[in-house]
N, C-alpha and C positions, 0 to 999 in steps of 0.2 A: 633657611629652616622653614618647615611646615608647621603650622598651627592648628589645633583645634580650640576655638573659643566656644565656651558652653555656660549655660545657666543650669541651675539645679531645679528650680521650680518650672515645671512643665517639660523638662528634659530627662532629669534623673528621677523625677517622680511625677505624679499626676494627682489630681484631686481625687479620683477614684481610689488610687493606691492609699493616699493619706487617710482617706475615710475608712478603708478596709483593713489598714494595718496601724491602727492606733499606736502612737509612739515611735513609729518608724519614720525616718525621713528620706531615705534613699532605696530606691527599688533595684534590688541585685540583678534582675533582668536587664534593666537599662544600663547599669554599670557594664555588664557583659557585652552589650551592644557597643557601647563607647570603646571598650577595648579591643574589639574587632576592627574598628575604624583606626585606632591608634597602632595596632600592630599591622595592619596592612598598609599604612602610610607613613609610619615612623614619625608621625607628627608629635608635638610637644603640646601638653595641656595647659590652657590659660584660663583661670578662672576670673569672674567678675568680683572685683575687690569689694563691692558693696554687698556680697552675700553676709547674711546674717552671722555675726561673730560666733554666736552660740553653736552654729552648725559647721563651721569651717574645720574644726578638729575632727568631727565624725565623717566629713566628706574626704578629708586627706586620708583617714584610717581606711575607709571603705575602698578608696582607689589603690591605696597600697596593698591591701588584702587582694586585690585583684591584679596585681603587678603593675600599677601605673603610678606616676608621680605627678604632682602639680609643678610645672616649670616656671610659672609666673602668674602675675594677676594684672589686669588691667587698672588704670587709674580709677579713683573713686568718682563718684558723681560730683562731690564737693570740689575736689581738685580740678576737674574738667570744667565745671560751672564758673570757677575763678579764672580759668584760662580762655575758654570760648564764650562765656556769657549764656549761651543756651546749650543745654546738654541733653543728649541722647545716648544710648548703649552704643550706637554706631560711632559716635565720636570717641568712645573709649577704644573700640576696636581699631578705627583709623589711627589714633594717637599711638597704639601699641605697635601696629604694623610699621608705621614710619620710623619710630624710635628704635625698633629692633630688627630692621631690615629683613622683614618677613617675606618669604618668596611665595608662599602659597597658604592659603588658610580657608576654613569653613567655620561657619557659625551655627552652633545648635542652640536655638532658643524658641520658646513658644511664641515670641513677638516677632513681628515683621521688622527686620533690619534694613 
């Protein structure tokens, strides 16, 4: 299974987009770019479990409108802190890859993984 791990802040939106589009959370152009990757690779989408609960429904709806679905979520930071002591997003990806026999993956994030 191939997976696209992605974050919303800095990937599906940007500070510029959020400032220009008051009240909107997800940039449709960025969703279209994500869809091109998913269509070309057949990868499954996996979100960061720590995404704001207020935005999860909007994210799932926007992806569904574009013909995509969220396949899974990484463990939360709290879950991983209890497991590893020191937590980074890279730990969440590693944990998911090992637990789900992921063959190939890419991480779209505005932070260095």
